[in-house]
C-alpha positions in Angstrom: 0.6 -70.6 -23.6 3.4 -72.6 -25.2 4.5 -70.8 -28.4 5.6 -74.2 -29.9 2.1 -75.8 -29.3 0.1 -75.1 -32.4 -3.2 -75.9 -34.0 -2.5 -76.9 -37.6 -5.7 -77.5 -39.6 -7.5 -80.2 -37.6 -4.5 -81.3 -35.6 -2.4 -80.2 -32.6 1.3 -80.0 -33.3 4.1 -79.3 -30.8 7.5 -78.4 -32.2 9.8 -80.4 -29.9 13.0 -79.7 -31.9 13.0 -76.7 -34.3 15.2 -76.7 -37.4 16.8 -73.6 -35.9 17.8 -75.3 -32.7 20.8 -77.2 -34.1 23.3 -77.0 -37.0 21.8 -79.6 -39.3 18.3 -78.3 -39.6 16.6 -81.3 -37.9 12.9 -80.8 -36.9 10.9 -83.1 -34.7 7.2 -82.4 -34.5 4.7 -84.1 -32.3 1.3 -84.6 -33.8 -2.1 -85.4 -32.2 -4.7 -86.1 -34.8 -8.4 -86.9 -34.6 -10.0 -90.1 -36.0 -10.2 -90.0 -39.8 -7.4 -87.3 -40.2 -5.8 -87.8 -43.5 -3.7 -85.2 -45.5 -3.9 -85.3 -49.3 -1.5 -87.8 -51.0 1.6 -85.6 -51.3 5.3 -85.5 -52.1 8.0 -83.6 -50.2 10.5 -82.5 -52.8 13.2 -81.2 -50.4 13.3 -83.6 -47.5 12.6 -87.1 -46.2 10.0 -87.5 -43.6 10.2 -90.1 -40.8 7.0 -91.1 -38.9 7.2 -92.7 -35.5 3.8 -93.9 -34.2 3.3 -93.4 -30.4 -0.4 -94.1 -30.1 -3.3 -95.2 -32.3 -3.6 -97.2 -35.5 -3.0 -95.8 -38.9 -3.3 -96.7 -42.6 -0.1 -95.5 -44.2 0.3 -95.3 -47.9 3.8 -95.0 -49.4 3.9 -94.9 -53.2 1.3 -97.5 -54.1 1.6 -99.7 -51.1 -0.7 -99.6 -48.1 0.3 -100.7 -44.6 -1.4 -100.8 -41.1 0.9 -99.3 -38.5 0.6 -98.7 -34.8 2.6 -97.9 -31.6 6.3 -98.5 -32.0 6.2 -98.6 -35.8 8.5 -96.2 -37.8 8.2 -95.4 -41.5 10.4 -93.4 -43.8 8.7 -91.4 -46.6 11.7 -90.6 -48.8 11.6 -87.2 -50.6 10.0 -87.5 -54.0 7.8 -90.4 -53.0 4.0 -89.9 -52.6 2.6 -90.7 -49.2 -0.2 -90.1 -46.8 -1.9 -91.7 -43.7 -5.3 -92.0 -42.1 -5.9 -92.2 -38.3 -8.1 -95.3 -37.9 -8.4 -95.4 -34.1 -11.6 -93.9 -32.6 -9.5 -91.9 -30.2 -7.3 -90.6 -33.0 -3.5 -90.9 -33.1 -0.3 -89.5 -31.8 3.0 -89.6 -33.7 6.3 -87.8 -34.3 7.7 -86.6 -37.6 11.4 -86.0 -38.2 12.7 -84.0 -41.1 15.7 -81.9 -42.1 16.1 -78.6 -43.8 13.0 -77.0 -42.2 10.6 -76.9 -45.1 7.9 -79.1 -43.4 8.3 -77.2 -40.1 8.0 -73.8 -41.9 4.9 -75.1 -43.8 3.2 -76.0 -40.5 4.2 -72.7 -38.9 2.8 -70.8 -42.0 -0.7 -72.3 -41.6 -0.8 -72.9 -37.8 -1.8 -70.6 -34.9 -1.0 -70.8 -31.2 -3.2 -73.4 -29.5 -5.3 -71.9 -26.7 -5.5 -75.3 -24.9 -3.8 -78.7 -25.1 -6.6 -80.4 -27.0 -7.5 -80.6 -30.6 -9.2 -77.8 -32.5 -12.9 -78.0 -33.2 -13.7 -79.9 -36.4 -14.0 -77.4 -39.2 -15.8 -79.7 -41.7 -14.8 -80.2 -45.3 -12.6 -77.5 -46.8 -13.9 -75.4 -49.6 -12.3 -75.6 -53.1 -10.8 -72.2 -52.4 -9.3 -73.4 -49.1 -7.8 -76.5 -50.8 -6.3 -74.3 -53.5 -4.8 -71.9 -50.8 -3.4 -74.9 -48.9 -1.8 -76.4 -52.1 -0.2 -73.0 -52.9 1.2 -72.7 -49.4 2.5 -76.2 -49.5 4.2 -75.6 -52.9 6.2 -72.7 -51.3 7.7 -75.3 -49.0 8.5 -78.0 -51.6 5.3 -80.0 -50.9 3.1 -81.1 -53.8 -0.4 -82.5 -53.5 -0.8 -85.4 -56.0 -4.0 -87.1 -54.8 -6.9 -87.0 -52.3 -6.8 -87.9 -48.6 -7.6 -91.5 -47.7 -11.3 -92.3 -47.3 -12.9 -94.6 -44.7 -12.5 -98.3 -45.5 -15.9 -99.7 -46.6 
């Protein structure tokens, strides 16, 4: 079992470069997400986040602008700016995130557990209000603030 391959909520995350590997605190995390995956609209207060799409189509919201992005696209979510995404491809999506300082990586590690296989975790269903509150409290410890809901399906 790879100690850097984790199940994080409904996603699989592999830590390709850990913030502790170099001197500048750069983290590169590889994400595999199911169709419909969308984190709450959120702000990183301590670090920029760079998204590089490898596979799949996504709706990406930055501030109040929405874009469709896919393989080869790169987006910067500057610290302090609300952002989220939604995986729109039936097969889900695959992307990299790059951050510095380690807060996002430590947030993922705090909530994740070692993945027993290379696939995605089983869908857990809608989180309870208590689970949402616990997630928000953990996020806050790592400089991440939830400011809105996840993206819903386009009607």
